[in-house]
C-alpha positions in Angstrom: 30.2 35.8 -23.5 31.3 32.2 -23.9 34.7 31.9 -25.5 34.5 30.2 -28.9 36.7 27.1 -29.1 39.1 26.8 -32.0 37.3 25.7 -35.2 33.9 26.6 -33.8 31.7 29.5 -35.0 28.7 31.4 -33.9 25.7 30.8 -36.1 21.9 31.0 -36.1 19.7 28.0 -37.0 18.5 29.8 -40.2 22.1 30.1 -41.4 22.8 26.4 -41.3 19.5 24.7 -42.0 16.4 25.0 -44.2 13.2 25.6 -42.1 9.5 25.3 -43.1 6.1 25.3 -41.3 3.7 22.5 -42.0 0.3 22.4 -43.6 -2.6 24.4 -42.1 -5.5 22.0 -41.7 -8.6 23.0 -43.8 -11.8 22.4 -41.8 -14.0 23.3 -44.8 -15.7 21.1 -47.3 -13.8 18.0 -48.5 -12.1 18.6 -51.8 -11.6 15.0 -52.8 -7.8 15.0 -52.6 -6.0 11.8 -51.4 -5.8 11.4 -47.7 -2.2 11.1 -46.2 -1.0 10.5 -42.7 0.5 13.5 -41.0 2.4 14.4 -37.8 1.0 16.7 -35.1 2.6 18.5 -32.2 1.5 15.7 -29.8 3.4 13.1 -31.9 6.7 14.9 -31.4 8.3 14.3 -28.0 11.9 14.9 -26.9 14.1 12.6 -29.0 11.2 10.4 -30.2 8.2 10.5 -32.5 5.1 8.7 -31.4 3.3 7.1 -34.4 0.7 5.2 -32.4 -1.9 7.9 -32.8 -1.7 9.1 -36.4 -4.4 11.1 -38.2 -4.9 11.8 -41.9 -5.7 14.9 -43.9 -6.4 15.7 -47.5 -3.4 16.8 -49.5 -3.1 17.8 -53.2 -0.5 16.1 -55.3 1.3 19.4 -56.0 1.7 20.0 -52.2 3.3 16.7 -51.3 6.9 17.9 -51.7 6.3 21.1 -49.8 4.7 19.4 -46.8 6.4 16.0 -46.8 8.8 14.7 -44.2 12.0 12.7 -45.2 14.2 10.5 -43.1 16.7 12.7 -41.3 14.4 15.7 -41.1 14.1 17.3 -37.6 10.6 18.1 -36.5 10.3 21.0 -34.0 7.2 22.0 -32.0 6.0 25.5 -32.8 3.5 25.8 -29.9 3.1 24.5 -26.3 6.5 23.2 -25.2 8.3 25.1 -27.9 11.5 23.7 -29.3 10.6 20.1 -28.4 12.2 18.1 -31.2 12.9 14.7 -32.7 14.3 13.3 -35.9 12.1 11.4 -38.4 13.9 8.1 -39.0 11.1 6.0 -40.6 11.3 5.1 -44.3 7.9 3.4 -44.7 6.1 5.7 -47.1 4.9 9.2 -47.4 4.0 11.3 -44.4 3.2 15.0 -44.0 3.2 17.4 -41.1 0.9 20.1 -39.9 1.4 23.8 -39.1 2.0 23.2 -35.4 5.4 21.8 -36.4 8.5 23.2 -38.0 10.5 21.0 -40.4 14.3 21.6 -40.1 16.6 20.2 -42.8 20.3 20.6 -41.9 22.7 21.9 -44.4 26.0 20.5 -45.4 28.3 19.6 -42.5 25.5 19.9 -39.9 24.4 16.8 -37.9 20.6 16.7 -37.3 21.3 15.0 -33.9 23.5 17.9 -32.9 20.6 20.3 -33.7 18.2 18.2 -31.8 20.3 18.3 -28.6 21.0 22.0 -29.2 17.3 22.7 -29.1 16.9 20.8 -25.9 19.8 22.8 -24.4 18.3 26.1 -25.7 14.9 25.2 -24.2 16.4 24.3 -20.8 18.8 27.3 -20.7 16.1 29.9 -21.5 17.4 30.7 -24.9 14.1 30.1 -26.6 11.9 32.1 -24.1 12.7 35.6 -25.5 11.9 34.3 -29.0 8.4 33.1 -28.2 5.1 34.9 -28.6 1.7 34.4 -27.0 0.4 35.2 -23.5 -1.3 31.9 -22.6 0.2 29.3 -25.0 3.7 30.0 -26.2 4.5 29.9 -29.9 7.8 30.0 -31.8 7.3 31.7 -35.1 9.5 30.5 -38.0 11.3 33.8 -38.3 12.3 33.5 -34.6 13.2 29.8 -34.9 15.7 30.8 -37.5 17.2 33.3 -35.1 18.2 30.7 -32.4 21.9 31.3 -31.8 24.4 28.5 -30.9 28.0 27.5 -31.3 28.7 25.1 -34.2 31.8 23.0 -34.3 33.2 21.1 -37.4 31.1 18.1 -38.4 33.5 15.4 -37.0 33.4 17.2 -33.6 29.6 17.4 -33.7 29.5 13.7 -34.2 31.9 13.0 -31.3 29.9 15.3 -29.0 26.6 13.6 -30.0 28.2 10.2 -29.3 29.3 11.3 -25.8 25.9 12.9 -25.1 24.0 9.8 -26.2 26.3 7.5 -24.2 25.8 9.4 -21.0 22.2 10.5 -21.5 21.1 7.0 -22.4 22.4 5.7 -19.1 20.8 8.7 -17.3 17.5 8.0 -19.1 17.7 4.4 -17.9 18.2 5.6 -14.4 15.3 8.0 -14.7 13.1 5.2 -16.0 14.0 3.0 -13.0 13.2 5.9 -10.6 9.9 6.5 -12.2 9.1 2.8 -12.0 10.0 2.9 -8.3 7.7 5.8 -7.7 4.9 4.0 -9.4 5.5 0.9 -7.3 5.5 3.0 -4.1 2.1 4.5 -5.1 0.7 1.0 -5.9 2.0 -0.3 -2.6 0.4 2.6 -0.8 -3.0 2.1 -2.5 -3.0 -1.6 -2.0 -2.2 -1.3 1.7 -4.9 1.3 2.2 -7.5 -0.8 0.3 -6.6 -3.9 2.4 -7.0 -1.9 5.6 -10.4 -0.6 4.5 -11.7 -4.2 4.2 -10.3 -7.4 2.7 -13.0 -7.7 0.0 -12.3 -4.2 -1.2 -8.7 -4.9 -1.9 -9.6 -7.0 -4.9 -10.5 -5.4 -8.2 -13.7 -7.3 -8.5 -14.7 -6.1 -5.0 -14.2 -2.5 -6.0 -16.3 -3.1 -9.2 -19.0 -4.6 -7.0 -19.1 -1.6 -4.8 -19.2 0.8 -7.7 -22.1 -1.1 -9.3 -24.1 -1.3 -6.1 -23.5 -5.0 -5.2 -21.9 -4.7 -1.8 -19.6 -7.6 -0.9 -19.7 -9.3 2.4 -17.7 -7.7 5.2 -15.9 -9.2 8.3 -17.9 -10.0 11.4 -18.8 -6.9 13.3 -18.6 -4.7 10.2 -21.5 -3.2 8.4 -22.2 -1.2 5.2 -23.8 2.2 5.8 -24.4 5.2 3.6 -22.5 8.4 3.9 -25.6 10.1 5.3 -25.8 7.5 8.1 -22.2 8.0 9.3 -21.9 11.8 8.8 -23.8 15.1 8.5 -23.2 16.2 4.9 -23.8 19.7 3.6 -22.9 21.8 0.6 -21.1 25.1 0.8 -21.8 28.7 0.0 -22.4 30.2 -3.4 -20.6 33.5 -4.0 -23.0 36.4 -4.5 -21.0 39.0 -6.4 -23.8 41.5 -6.2 -23.8 41.6 -2.4 -20.1 41.6 -1.7 -20.4 45.3 -0.6 -23.4 44.6 1.7 -22.4 46.1 5.1 -24.2 43.3 7.0 -22.0 40.7 5.4 -18.7 39.6 7.1 -15.5 38.6 5.4 -14.2 35.1 6.0 -11.7 32.7 4.4 -13.2 29.9 2.4 -12.0 26.7 0.7 -12.3 26.1 -3.0 -11.8 22.9 -5.1 -8.2 23.9 -5.6 -7.6 23.8 -1.9 -9.0 20.3 -1.5 -6.6 17.7 -2.8 -6.4 13.9 -2.5 -5.4 13.1 1.1 -4.2 16.7 1.8 -5.3 20.3 1.9 -3.4 22.9 0.0 -3.7 26.1 2.1 -1.1 28.2 0.3 -3.7 30.3 -1.5 -6.9 30.6 0.5 -9.2 33.5 -0.6 -11.9 35.3 1.2 -15.5 36.4 0.5 -18.3 38.2 2.3 -21.3 36.2 3.4 -24.2 36.7 5.8 -23.4 35.9 9.5 -25.9 33.1 9.5 -23.9 31.4 6.7 -20.7 31.6 8.7 -22.4 29.9 11.7 -23.9 27.2 9.5 -20.8 26.4 7.4 -17.9 27.1 9.9 -15.5 24.2 9.6 -14.7 22.3 12.8 -11.7 20.1 13.5 -12.4 16.6 12.2 -14.7 17.7 9.3 -14.0 15.8 6.1 -13.9 17.9 2.9 -14.9 16.3 -0.4 -15.0 17.8 -3.8 -18.4 18.2 -5.6 -17.1 19.2 -9.0 -14.2 19.7 -11.3 -12.4 17.0 -13.4 -14.1 13.7 -13.2 -11.2 12.0 -11.4 -11.3 14.7 -8.7 -14.9 13.9 -7.5 -15.1 13.1 -3.8 -11.4 13.6 -3.2 -10.4 15.4 -0.1 -9.1 15.3 3.4 -9.6 16.1 7.1 -9.9 19.6 8.4 -7.5 20.2 11.4 -8.6 23.7 12.3 -5.7 25.4 10.5 -7.6 28.6 9.8 -10.1 30.2 12.1 -13.6 31.1 11.0 -13.1 29.2 7.7 -16.0 28.0 5.6 -16.3 26.2 2.2 -17.7 27.0 -1.2 -20.6 25.2 -2.9 -18.3 23.0 -5.0 -16.9 21.4 -1.7 -19.0 19.2 0.5 -18.4 19.0 4.3 -19.0 15.7 6.0 -19.1 15.8 9.8 -18.6 12.3 11.1 -20.9 10.9 13.7 -19.7 9.1 16.9 -19.2 5.7 15.2 -16.8 7.1 12.5 -13.2 8.3 12.6 -12.6 11.3 10.3 -9.5 9.7 8.6 -11.4 6.4 8.0 -14.1 8.3 6.2 -11.6 10.4 4.2 -9.6 7.3 3.1 -12.8 5.6 2.0 -13.8 8.6 -0.1 -10.3 8.9 -1.6 -10.0 5.3 -2.7 -13.0 3.3 -4.0 -15.3 6.2 -3.0 -13.7 8.4 -5.7 -14.4 5.7 -8.3 -17.9 5.3 -7.0 -18.4 9.1 -7.4 -17.1 9.0 -11.0 -19.6 6.3 -11.9 -22.5 8.1 -10.2 -21.6 11.7 -11.0 -22.7 13.7 -14.1 -20.5 15.0 -16.9 -21.1 18.3 -18.7 -19.0 19.6 -21.6 -16.1 20.7 -19.4 -16.8 19.7 -15.8 -18.0 16.7 -13.8 -20.1 17.0 -10.7 -22.0 14.9 -8.1 -25.1 16.2 -6.3 -25.5 16.3 -2.5 -28.4 13.9 -2.7 -26.3 11.3 -4.6 -23.1 11.6 -2.6 -25.1 11.0 0.6 -25.8 7.4 -0.7 -22.0 6.5 -1.0 -21.5 3.2 0.7 -19.1 3.2 3.6 -17.7 0.1 5.4 -18.0 0.6 9.1 -15.9 -1.5 11.5 -16.0 -1.0 15.3 -14.0 2.0 16.4 -11.1 0.0 17.9 -10.6 -1.7 14.6 -10.8 1.6 12.7 -8.0 2.8 14.9 -5.9 -0.3 14.4 -6.3 -0.2 10.7 -5.6 3.5 10.5 -2.3 2.9 12.2 -1.5 0.4 9.5 -2.4 3.0 6.9 -0.3 5.7 8.6 2.7 3.4 8.6 2.3 2.4 5.0 1.8 6.0 3.8 4.8 7.2 5.9 7.1 4.6 4.3 5.7 5.2 0.8 6.1 9.0 1.1 9.6 8.7 2.5 10.6 6.4 -0.5 8.9 8.7 -3.0 10.8 11.6 -1.4 14.1 9.8 -2.1 13.0 9.1 -5.6 12.2 12.8 -6.2 15.7 13.7 -4.9 17.2 11.3 -7.4 15.0 12.6 -10.3 16.0 16.2 -9.5 19.7 15.3 -9.5 19.3 13.5 -12.8 17.6 16.6 -14.2 20.5 18.8 -13.0 23.0 16.3 -14.5 21.2 16.3 -17.9 21.1 20.1 -18.0 24.8 20.3 -17.0 25.8 17.8 -19.7 23.9 19.8 -22.3 25.4 23.1 -21.0 28.9 21.6 -21.3 28.3 20.4 -24.8 26.9 23.7 -26.2 29.1 26.1 -24.3 32.2 24.5 -25.8 33.4 22.9 -22.6 32.7 19.4 -23.9 34.7 19.8 -27.1 34.6 16.1 -28.2 38.3 15.9 -27.9 39.6 12.8 -26.1 40.7 14.6 -22.9 37.2 16.2 -22.6 35.4 12.9 -23.1 37.4 11.4 -20.3 36.6 14.4 -18.0 32.9 14.6 -19.0 31.6 13.6 -15.5 34.0 16.1 -13.9 32.9 18.9 -16.2 29.2 18.1 -15.6 29.7 18.0 -11.8 31.5 21.4 -11.9 28.5 22.9 -13.7 26.0 21.3 -11.3 27.9 22.7 -8.3 28.2 26.2 -9.9 24.5 26.3 -10.8 23.2 25.0 -7.4 21.5 27.6 -5.1 23.4 28.6 -2.1 23.1 26.1 0.7 21.9 23.2 -1.6 24.0 20.0 -1.2 24.7 18.6 -4.6 
């Protein structure tokens, strides 16, 4: 058990703050009460409240005090990412909050900012997990919110600790913002390079829109527009017949699902099997060089996919995954990159949307336009794509390492603050980086360079 620094005490949130759940929304008939703006779970992020998307609800006059939010109140998410918290700082009129949020009003000698960081530490350190309920979506009931344990220093020390945290974390956040911007720039560079390689006219936004709308722009000399059916043999996959899985004449084979077919890669960590007639295996067996493209799922996933390299023997594909087998005038990767870039947007425009899922039919996807240059030029431009993707992925890998290190540093600073190691005293403030580094090294898995 963590040693309690002098002047600190062990408390629970309910002992030092007033807590309350928000208003349950009434979906029944309107009662004619005044409409007021209110905060939802989605409005409350870590350390900030997003007021760009505010809704209103009816609220009786005698409920305004009970469900109102005042400047300095701490709002805490009850469900989803439980514990996510931010302080309401606006003073521009009345605002309420719904039942998906807890309102925490600190008592005397308790700094709301200290509680906000305490909740982030508790969420990261696993303190909240045993207090949550629910099997699919986590919830933090009010009685359990009040049980959250932590060490509470005197108010002046709380304020000093918050100042130290905000100084270091603000700089860390700025670094994270820079790294995220760098990751976005890498992705944009990769996409732009691929689009240029696939044909100069397609690199422009207006060119992409022309393709999507069926007005194919001019191509370079020696190139031509062809449909997917003209450059590849395209077939749908097998539909699982649950009733015949015990048929002795059926044979068991691995098969690819939508989850296995990602943009520009195949995820083969979890490949399942099913039993199908031998004739289906012969018809749908994947061959090296086949291009897999998704038929259904989320709308932005249509037509995404990649090239099969023969990783699993006797593998087939389900009915929600198309197989395109390129003809002699088409490189597999060229076709895959076409499908993953403007082809995916073309499929979104020409697919169908049901309540939950989007899909595109075999008949329609066969009409996808494909720019076809001579094979030597396909090879030359694919080499350019490989070089650009390699550089982009290497840089993104470096960014991911930086983001992981920033996350460890943030967790370590919070651990130091709420375990009593960052006491707020002058000597501890001067040693904050050393303290955080010690925690990072202590928490790192064996063999990980920190």
